[in-house]
C-alpha positions as CSV (number, residue, x, y, z in Angstrom):
1,M,-76.1,-51.5,27.9
2,S,-79.5,-51.1,27.3
3,S,-82.4,-53.3,26.3
4,E,-84.1,-52.8,23.3
5,T,-88.1,-53.5,22.6
6,V,-90.3,-52.3,19.9
7,E,-93.9,-51.6,20.6
8,T,-96.8,-50.5,18.1
9,V,-99.1,-47.9,19.7
10,E,-102.7,-47.1,17.8
11,T,-103.0,-43.1,17.8
12,D,-106.2,-41.1,16.0
13,A,-103.7,-40.3,13.2
14,G,-102.8,-44.3,12.6
15,D,-100.2,-46.8,14.4
16,A,-97.2,-45.1,15.4
17,R,-94.0,-46.9,16.5
18,V,-91.9,-47.0,20.1
19,T,-88.7,-48.5,20.3
20,W,-87.6,-48.3,23.7
21,H,-83.8,-48.3,24.8
22,Q,-84.4,-48.9,28.5
23,A,-82.2,-47.7,31.3
24,K,-81.5,-50.3,34.2
25,Q,-82.5,-47.6,37.3
26,A,-84.3,-44.6,35.0
27,R,-85.0,-41.5,36.4
28,F,-86.8,-40.4,33.2
29,V,-88.0,-41.3,30.3
30,L,-87.1,-39.3,26.9
31,A,-89.5,-39.7,24.1
32,V,-88.1,-38.3,20.9
33,G,-89.5,-37.9,17.4
34,H,-88.1,-37.7,14.3
35,G,-88.2,-35.0,11.5
36,A,-90.1,-34.7,8.2
37,G,-87.4,-35.9,6.3
38,G,-86.0,-39.2,7.7
39,G,-87.1,-41.4,10.8
40,I,-85.4,-42.6,14.1
41,D,-82.2,-43.6,12.5
42,A,-81.0,-40.0,12.3
43,R,-77.4,-40.0,13.9
44,D,-78.2,-37.8,17.1
45,L,-81.3,-39.9,17.7
46,Q,-79.4,-43.2,17.6
47,A,-76.5,-41.5,19.7
48,L,-78.7,-40.7,22.3
49,A,-80.4,-43.9,22.4
50,A,-77.2,-45.6,22.5
51,V,-75.7,-43.2,25.6
52,L,-78.6,-42.2,27.7
53,P,-79.6,-45.4,29.2
54,G,-76.1,-45.6,30.8
55,H,-77.1,-42.6,32.6
56,G,-80.2,-43.4,33.9
57,V,-82.5,-41.9,31.2
58,T,-85.0,-44.6,29.2
59,V,-85.1,-43.4,25.2
60,A,-88.2,-44.1,23.2
61,L,-87.8,-43.4,19.8
62,V,-91.0,-42.5,18.3
63,E,-91.9,-43.5,14.5
64,Q,-94.9,-41.0,13.4
65,P,-98.1,-42.8,11.8
66,W,-97.2,-41.6,8.1
67,R,-93.4,-42.9,8.4
68,V,-94.7,-46.4,10.2
69,A,-97.2,-46.4,7.0
70,G,-94.7,-46.1,4.7
71,K,-95.3,-42.3,3.4
72,K,-92.3,-40.3,1.7
73,V,-93.9,-37.3,3.0
74,A,-94.8,-35.9,6.5
75,S,-98.2,-35.5,7.6
76,A,-99.4,-31.3,8.4
77,P,-98.1,-29.9,12.0
78,R,-101.6,-30.6,13.4
79,T,-101.7,-34.3,12.7
80,L,-98.2,-34.7,13.5
81,D,-99.6,-33.4,17.2
82,V,-102.3,-35.9,17.2
83,G,-99.8,-38.6,16.5
84,W,-97.6,-37.1,19.5
85,R,-100.8,-36.7,21.7
86,G,-101.5,-40.6,21.1
87,I,-98.4,-42.3,22.1
88,W,-98.2,-40.4,25.1
89,A,-100.0,-42.9,27.5
90,A,-97.5,-45.1,26.1
91,V,-94.3,-43.4,26.8
92,A,-95.9,-42.2,30.3
93,K,-96.6,-45.7,31.6
94,P,-93.7,-46.5,33.2
95,G,-94.4,-43.8,35.8
96,L,-91.7,-41.9,35.3
97,P,-91.4,-38.2,34.4
98,V,-91.2,-37.5,30.7
99,I,-88.8,-35.4,28.7
100,S,-90.8,-34.5,25.2
101,G,-88.1,-34.3,22.2
102,G,-87.7,-34.5,18.8
103,R,-85.7,-33.5,16.3
104,S,-86.5,-30.8,13.7
105,A,-90.1,-31.3,13.0
106,G,-90.9,-33.0,16.2
107,A,-88.8,-30.5,18.0
108,R,-91.7,-28.5,17.2
109,V,-94.3,-31.2,17.8
110,A,-92.7,-31.5,21.3
111,C,-92.8,-27.5,21.9
112,R,-96.6,-27.3,20.9
113,T,-97.3,-30.1,23.2
114,A,-95.0,-30.2,26.2
115,A,-97.4,-28.4,28.7
116,E,-100.9,-29.6,27.8
117,L,-99.1,-33.4,28.1
118,G,-97.4,-32.8,31.2
119,A,-93.9,-33.3,30.1
120,V,-91.6,-32.0,32.9
121,A,-88.9,-30.6,29.8
122,V,-88.5,-30.4,26.2
123,L,-85.4,-31.6,23.9
124,A,-85.2,-29.8,20.9
125,L,-82.9,-31.1,18.5
126,S,-82.5,-28.9,15.2
127,F,-85.3,-26.6,15.9
128,P,-86.3,-25.4,12.7
129,L,-86.4,-21.7,13.5
130,H,-87.4,-20.9,10.2
131,P,-87.2,-22.3,6.7
132,P,-84.2,-22.0,4.9
133,G,-83.6,-18.4,3.5
134,K,-86.8,-17.2,5.1
135,P,-86.0,-15.8,8.3
136,E,-88.9,-13.5,8.4
137,K,-90.9,-17.0,8.3
138,S,-90.0,-17.5,12.4
139,R,-91.2,-20.5,14.2
140,A,-89.6,-18.8,17.6
141,G,-93.4,-18.5,19.0
142,E,-93.6,-22.3,19.7
143,L,-90.2,-22.7,21.4
144,L,-91.0,-19.6,23.3
145,G,-94.3,-21.3,24.2
146,A,-93.0,-24.6,25.1
147,G,-93.7,-23.9,29.2
148,V,-91.4,-26.0,30.4
149,P,-87.4,-25.9,31.0
150,T,-86.1,-26.4,27.2
151,L,-83.0,-27.3,25.9
152,V,-81.7,-26.3,22.0
153,V,-79.0,-28.2,20.6
154,Q,-78.2,-26.3,17.3
155,G,-75.7,-27.1,14.7
156,G,-73.7,-24.3,14.2
157,N,-74.0,-24.0,10.4
158,D,-78.3,-25.0,10.4
159,P,-79.5,-23.3,7.6
160,F,-82.9,-23.5,9.4
161,G,-81.9,-21.2,12.1
162,R,-78.2,-20.6,13.3
163,P,-77.7,-20.2,17.0
164,A,-76.9,-16.6,16.8
165,E,-80.4,-16.3,15.2
166,F,-82.6,-17.4,18.2
167,P,-84.2,-15.3,20.1
168,E,-83.6,-14.6,24.1
169,G,-86.0,-16.7,26.4
170,D,-85.6,-19.5,29.2
171,H,-84.5,-21.9,26.8
172,E,-80.9,-23.4,27.1
173,L,-79.0,-23.5,24.0
174,V,-76.1,-25.7,22.9
175,E,-73.9,-24.9,19.8
176,V,-72.7,-27.9,17.6
177,P,-70.1,-26.0,15.9
178,Y,-69.9,-26.4,12.0
179,A,-72.6,-28.8,12.1
180,D,-75.8,-28.8,9.6
181,H,-79.5,-29.5,10.3
182,G,-78.7,-33.2,10.3
183,F,-75.5,-32.5,12.6
184,A,-73.1,-33.7,9.6
185,V,-69.7,-31.8,10.1
186,P,-67.9,-31.5,7.1
187,K,-64.1,-32.9,6.8
188,R,-62.4,-29.6,6.7
189,A,-63.9,-29.1,10.5
190,E,-61.9,-28.8,13.1
191,I,-63.7,-31.3,15.0
192,G,-64.7,-35.0,13.6
193,Q,-68.4,-36.2,13.4
194,D,-67.8,-38.4,16.5
195,E,-66.9,-35.1,18.5
196,A,-70.1,-33.5,17.5
197,L,-72.2,-36.3,18.9
198,E,-70.2,-36.3,21.8
199,I,-71.2,-32.9,22.4
200,I,-75.0,-33.6,22.2
201,T,-75.1,-36.6,24.2
202,G,-72.8,-35.0,26.6
203,R,-74.6,-31.7,26.9
204,V,-78.0,-33.6,27.0
205,V,-76.9,-36.0,29.8
206,E,-75.5,-33.2,31.6
207,W,-79.0,-31.1,31.2
208,T,-80.9,-34.1,32.8
209,R,-79.2,-34.2,35.8
210,T,-80.5,-30.5,36.3
211,L,-84.3,-31.4,36.2
212,G,-83.9,-33.6,39.5
């Protein structure tokens, strides 16, 4: 079982909030941000927070300043990066290697800032490779430019980029069959919702073990 604490962190973009799920004998901190359309209550983020502390990974769920302020629309990418840079000292404070992570827009932030912040790796959940229906507007450069070991976990039916659309690169890619951008699976799918989340958490646990 993990212990949970909440911390407010001042950044140049406003106050952010970090909800800590502590591992008793942590090897890493996974700092993970939410997407542009939701918060840290996303099913994948909550699943990781529930499972990873039991495997030596403290999870820090990060709420961007726009979300803390009660706004309904996410800030511009540059401002999201400012907020992420602002929380980094807090997530690095335990003195452990930090994995930079996020879902959707948060995954883009993690990729863009990983090298400069000294992240040991990136976890990209539902990386929005392109806007739905607009594959020509690719964001592959952000993913390919992360500069650190990267794990992409992608729904098999994600309109922001299905696994087969991703370019070759140094990253690893795990497919969650049938899942959409929020990792929801339809009732007709051959796997249930719990099984889909177990694919995510199980693979992330395995991956963190390869990081040392």
